N, C-alpha and C positions, 0 to 999 in steps of 0.2 A: 139517224148517222152522225157522229159528233163534229162540229164546226170546230177547226181550228183556230185559234186568234191571230195566227201571224202564217201566211200562204203564199205571200207575193216575193218575187227575188229580191226586191229590194228590201222587202221587210226581213228575210230571213238574211241576208248579208251585213245588214244593220244591226241584227241581234248577235252575229257571230263575231263581227270585228267590234261590237260593244262590249261583248265577254271580256275578249283580249285586253281592250284597253281598261276596262273596270279593274282587272286583278294587276294590271302594270300600276295602275295609277294608287290602289291600295297600298302594294309594296313599297311605291314611293313614300308616298302620304302618311301612311301611318308606321311605317318600319317595324310592322309587326315581327317578332321572332320566328313565328310560326314559319314566314317565306326562307327563314335560312334552313328549315328542315323538309317543306314542301315547298317547291319552287310553284310559279305561277302557271307554270303549264299544266301541272296538275289539275289545278282549278279549271284551265281554259279546256281542257278535255271532259272534265266530269260535268262541267254545269251544261253543255249541250246536251250531255246525256241523259240527264233530267229533266231539261226541256222538251226533250224529243221523244221520252218514254212517259212523259206526262201529259204529252200532246197540245205542248204549246206550239210548238213548231213540228212541220212533218218529218217523219223518219225518212222518207223518200222524196225528193224535189229535182226537177230538171238543173236547177242553179247547182246542187251536190255533183253531179255530172260534169257542168261546166268546171267548178272549182278541180276536181279530178283530172279532166283532160287538159286543163291550160297551167294553173297555178302550180300544180306538182311539177312539171317538168320544166317550167322556167324558176322555180325555186332551186331545183336541182344543178341548174346548169349557173346560178348566180353563187350557189355554196361552194362548187367546186372550181370556178374559175378562182376563186382565192386562194385554192390549195398551192402553196409553193414545195412540190414535191423535192426538186433538189436542195433546196435550204433545209428543208426537213431531213433528209437523209444525211447530208453534209452536218450538221450541227449537233444531231441527236446521235451519229454513230451507232454504237452496239443498243443504245437504247430502243433504237428501230426495230431491232430484234426483237428484243424484250415485248415490244407491242405487238409485234407479226407473232409472237408464239403464244400472246394472249387472245390474238383473232383467232389463232388454229384452236386454243381450248375451248374459244366460244363455239367452233363450228362443230368439232365433235363431240363437246359437251351437250349442245343442242339434240345431236343425232343419240345420246345416250340417255338424256333425258325423254326424248320422244319413244324410245324404245321400251323405257323404264316406266312410261305412264300409258302406253297405247291401248291397254284393256279398258281404262276407262274414260280414254277419249274418244271423241268422234272422228270419222274418218278423214276429216279436213284439217285435223288438229297441225298437221304439218306444216300447213300455209303458217300458222301463228307462231311455230317454232322459226321458220324461215324469217319470218318479220321482225320478231325478237333477236334473233342473230345478226339481222341488219343493224338495229340499235344496238346493240351490245359491241360492234365491232366499230361502226360510226357515231351513227347518232339518229336522234327523230326524223329526220328526213329521210335517212336510209329505211328505217321502219317502213315510213309511209311507201317508199318506193318500190321495196320489195313485195309489200303487201300488193300493191297494183300491180305487179309481175305476176301474181299467183292468183289473182283476181280473189284475192281473202275473205273479201265480205263481212261479214259478222266476226270472222275469227280474229280480226285485228283488234277487237276490244280485248279478248285473253293475253296478245301480245303487249298491249299498253299498260293492263294490268299487272303485269309480271315486272315491266320494265318499270313502272313507276315506283311498287310497294318494294320489290327487293332491294332499289336502289337506296332507299330508307335505312336498310340495314347494311348494305355494303358500303356506303359512305362511310359510317364512323369506323368500321374496322380499317379501311385506308387511312382515316387521320390517325387511327390509335396505334399503327404501326409505327410510326414515328418513335415511339417510345423504345423499339427495340433495334435503332440504326444502327448502334454501335456493335451488339452482339450479332444483328445478320452480317455487317461488316467483315467481322471476324469469320462467320460462318462460310459466306461466299467469297472471301478474298478478295473484297472490293479494291480497286485501283482508286486511293484519295485522291490522285492529281487528277483523275477523270471529273469529277464533280467542279474543280476549279473551271476545267475546259468546258461544261457543259453551262457554267454560271455566267459564261461569255456571251451567250445566245442573246442575251438581252441587248447586247450592241449590236447584233446582226440582223435584229429584226427590224424592219423598215418601219416608221411611223407614219401612218397613213391620213393623206390629207382629208379634210372636211370634206364630204363630197356635195357638190353643185346639183340643181336642176339638170345642165348638161350632162352630168355623169350619171344621173336616173335614165336618162333617155339614151345614152349610150349604152348602159347595159342592160336597159329594154330592149334594146334595138336586138344587141347580139343575141341574148336568150330568145327573144322570140323566132328570129331569124334560124337559128340553132335548131330549136325546136321543130319548126316548118320543116327544116331538112330533115331530120329524122323520122317527121312523119311519114314525110313522103318516101323515104326508104324502107323503112319496117316493113310495109305490106310486100316489098319484092324478096325478101327474102323467105325462104321455104319454113313453114311450120313443122315442128318436130313432134310428134305425138308424146304427151307425156313427158315432154323435155323442155320445149319452147312455143309459145304463140306469139303473135304478134305483137301483143302489148308487152312480153318478154322483151322481144327484140327491141320496141320501141325505148325501155328504159335502160337497155344495155347502151345501146346507140349513144342515147343522150347524158348517159353517164362517160361513155368513152371520150365524146364530142367536149366534155366539161373538163374533163382531166388534161386533152390535147390543147384546148385551149388557153389552160393556166400555164403551159410552156410558152406564149406567146406574150407580147407587150399589154393584151388587153387585160391580163391580168393587174395591172399597176391602175386600172381606172378604180377611185377609190368609191365604197359604198355598196358592194357587190355582197361582202355578209351581211351588213345592217339589213338591205333589203331582201336578201333570202331570209333571214331569220322571220321578218315580220312577215312574209308568205308561210313560212312553217307554223307560225302560231295560227293564221288563219286556215291552213289544212288542218291542222290539229283539231281545232274546233268545228270543222266539218265532219270529221271521224267519228267526232263523238256524237254528234248530230243524228250520224247514221248509223250508230251502234244500237241494235234490237237486243236488249238483256234478257230476252224471254227464255231462250233456249240455250242459254251459257252458265246458269247459275250451277249446276250438277258437275260443268267442266273445269272452274275454276280453281278448287283444291288440290285437285292431281295437276293439272297445267303448271300452278306455282311450284308443285313438290319437283317437275320436271325444269323447271327451269331454275330453281335454287340447285339442283344437282349441274345443271349447266355453268352456273355461277361459281360452284366450287371447283369444277375442274378448269375453268379459266384463271382462276386463282393459283391453281397448283402448277398450272404452265407457266404463268409470269413467274413464280419462285423458281420454277426449275429453271428456266432460262436466265434469271439473274445469279443464279448458283454456278451455272455452267459458265456463264460470260463473265462471271466478275462485278456485278452490277450491284449499286447500292439501294438499299430499301427505297430511298427516297423516288429514285427514276422507277422501280417497279411498282410503286404505289399510284405515280403519277401516269405512267402507261397502262397500269389498271385503270385508272378513273377517265383517261382519254377513249378507251375502249367502251367501257360501260355506260359514261355518265355524259359523253361529249366535252365540248368547249368549256363550258360553266362549269360542271364538276371536276375537271381536268384543271381549271383555275383555281378553283377552291381548295383543291389538295394540294398543288404547289403552293400557294402562301401560306398554307398549315405547315409544309414540311420546309422548303426553302423560298421565300420569295422571288430570289433571282432566278429560279427556276420557270417562273410563270411563263416567258416567252416561249419557251423550251415545251411547256405543256401544252399552248396554243397550236403550236408547229405539229405537235405529236397528235392532237385532238383534230385537226386538220387533214392529216395524212389518213386518219380512219375514216373520213367523209370519203377520200378517196378509193377506199378498200370495200366501204361498207355493202355496197349494192351488189358486187362479185361474190363476196363473202356469204352474205344473207341469200342470194340465189343459190349456191353450191351447198349452203347448210339446208336448205329446204328440198333440196334434191336428195340427200342424204337422210333427213327425218323422214321423207315419204317412203325410201327403202328400208330405213328402222323399223317404221310402224308395220309393215307390211309383213315381218317376220312374226 
């Protein structure tokens, strides 16, 4: 029997946090251009995959379960607490409709991709499509949450594979679309005054104060108390066979609670996004460590095909909505980036198209976080139905 070098809870946590810290340090210290195309998040996921599948750290451990049960809901609460839904809809106007159309494209595209590849994938692949939809509507945190809803297990690895690899193809397309701004404006009959109004968003986004240790304690208190309340309520809601389990209700309750709290003065506590992002990276490392790749090799290619079909349908929905609503290509590209890549990708695309739209891009991406869990859950149910035909 092989003895693993690292098995203690502290050792595993030190390894996972060390991997996260290492790649962010490398990004800052070396300024390698590689990180412009492949973000640290990819390495933070892949490195634990290699470590666990080469038996340096275990694939299964009680500490992983503790991270899933506690870190995930706290992370969701912190990220959603930072969402200003009213400011986003007021500032972005019809741009929000383009993003919602793109979200609908992801959900329907996932169902189409699942139907297209059902003959090549295992019966649980719909869970991977659901998790991927959560990511492509909101962000990585949503993918992890939806995977937890569906108890996706190793299927999460397929979602992460498609999310990271296809983004490397999609991002250059979004950046290149700037070249067609004038021709698309004529095609869509875009309102030239709308861009000027959207650029004013940077004056409406509040600059956040630097968080103190008190703020982190306030945030942890709120997130843990809300998580405890949702944990107590979830078992009281009856399970619905083939539709909702206690885990499903738990994540949906936490999501709803986070969105509701974002309408209160608690949203103004600084540091919620920074703390939430740190927990996302830790959870992503844990997801990599628990990925057993032995049974997924044959499913990777067909799943990527289905995911590519989903992404193409998402793009078509964004362009169609922009045409119908007379929206410029800059806003359409940012809406797609906010869906598929989250805050970081939306910021990159906005900086390339029109830097003054960066605050609006951040608002749009944060709105995606609020929608991602609901959309991913609905997409998963649709995909399961599509794969049964």
